[in-house]
N, C-alpha and C positions, 0 to 999 in steps of 0.2 A: 606456279608463275602467274602473275597478273600483268598482262602487257596490253598496250594499245598500238595498233598498226595503222598508219596512214599510207595509203598506196593509190596509185593512179595507173591506168593502162590505156594508152592510145593505140588502137589497132586498126589499120586501114588495109590490111592484106585481104586479097580477094578470095583466098581459100585457106582453110586451117592447116591442111596437111602438105600440100604441094603448091604453095603460092607462086604466082607469076608476077605479081606487082603489089606494092604497098609497103608500109612501114609499121614497126612496133616500137613503142617507147614505154618502158615500164620503170616506175620509181616507187620504192618502198622504204619507209622509215618505221622502225619498231623500237619501243622503249617500255621498260617495265614501269608500272605505276603501283602505288600502294605497297611500297617496299616493306616487308615484314622483318622483324629482328633476325630470324634465322633464314630468311629468303634470299634469293639471288636477284640482283638487279643488273640489267644489261641494256645496251643500245646497239642497234644494228641498222645498217643502211645498204640498199642494193639499187643498182642502176643498170638497165639493159636497153640497148637500141639495136635494131636491125633494119635493113633496107633491102628490098628485092627488086632486081632489074631483069627484064626479059626482052630478048630480041629473037623472034621466031620460036624455035624449040629450045633455045639456050637461056639459062637463068643463072644469074650471079647473085649471091646473097652474103654480104658481110654482116657480122654480128660482133658487138662489143658489150662486155658485161663486167661490172666492177661491184665488189661487195666489201664492206668494212664493218667491223664490230669491235667493241672494247674487250679487254682482257677477261671480263667476267662472263662472257657469253657461254652458256652451258653447252655441253657436247651435242645434245639433240637439236640444237639450233644452228650448228655449224653449217658452212657452205659445203656442198657435195661437189666432187670433182672426179670425172671419169665416166665412161660409158659411151655407147653408140651415138647419142645425141649431144653429149657435153664435151667429151675429149677422147679422140681415137687413141688406142693403144693402152688404155687403162680400163680396168673393170668398173662396173657401176659403183659409185661411191668409194672407189679405192683410196682416194685421198680426201681428207676433210680438214677444214681449217676456219679460222676467224676472218681471214682476209682473202679476197678472191680477185684475180685479174684474168680475163679470158678474151681472146680475139679469135674469130673464125672467118674463113673465107671459103665459101662453097660454090662449086660450079656444077650445075645439074643440067642434063639434057633429056628431053622427052623422046623416047624411042619412036621412030616412025612405024615400027612393027610392035603391035601389042601382043603380049604373051598372056592370053585370057583377059587381062585388064590393062589399063594404061600403065606403061612400063617406063621407069626412069633410071638413069645411070648418073651417079654423082661422085665427085671427089671433093675432099675437104681438107684444108690445112688448119690446124689448131695451134695456138700459142697461148700459154698461160700457166697458172700455178695457184695453189692455195698455200697460205702461211699461217702459223699459229699466232705470231706476234707481229705488230707493225715494224718493229726494229729489225726483223729478219728478212724483210722484203728487199730483194736484190734482183735487178734485171738479169744478171748472169745466172740466176737459178731458174729461169723460165724453162719450161718443158715445151717440146714441139711434138705435134702429132699429125700424122697423115693417114688418110684412109679412103676407101672406095665403098660405094653402096649400090646395090641393085634393089629397086623398090617397086611395088605394085600398089595401085590405088584401088583396093578392093571395096565392095559394098560394106564390109565389116570394119573398115579402117585400113590404114597403111600396113603393108607387110614389107619389112626391110631386112636385108641380109648384108652385113658389112664385114670388112676386114680392115684392121688398122694397126699402126705401130707408133709407139712414142719413142722419142730420143731426146737427149740433151748433150750439151757440149761441156767438155772439161779442158782445163788449160795445161795440166801437167800430167802426162804428155798431151799435146794438142790432139784431141780426137773427139769422136762422138760415142756416147754410150747408148746402145739400142735396147729398147724394151722388148718384151715378147709380143707376138701377133695376137 
C-alpha cells in the first residue's frame, strides 16, 4: 500500500495519563496514492474530540469519536472496537469495521488515601459500534458498555484494573441482551 495521511492533533491536556483539564482534538484523513493495477485503493477519515473538566477531586471527561472508510479498506486498516480504554464489556479488538461511532462519559475521582501511589476510581459509560458498510449503520444497533476502574499513577506509568459489561437492546421481545464481564 502506498498512502498519504494528513492529520492534526491539538492537545491542551495538562497530563497524559490522568488529566484534570484540557481538550484533545484529533483529525486524520488517509488516502492511497499511486494506485497499482493489482493494488488496493482506499480512503479513511477519523475524528476524535474529548474535553476534561475537574472540580476538586472529581473529573468528568466526555469523548466522541467517529471514523469512516470506503468499501475497499483492507482488514489491517479497520477501526478496532473493544478493550479497557475503548469499550467496556468487549475484549481488545473484539470487533473491527470500516465505520466507527463512539461516545464515552467518564467520571473519575482521586482518592484522598493513596495506596502506595496516587489512586483513582472511575466509572465510564460507552455507547457505540463498528459496522462493515455505511448502509448497515443503524442507531438501533448501538451497543452500550459500562464499567469501573481502579488505577494507580506509578512511576512506570498507569496501572489499571477494570471490570465492565456490554449490553444492547432488542425489540422482539423487548429486553436487553447482556454480554460477559
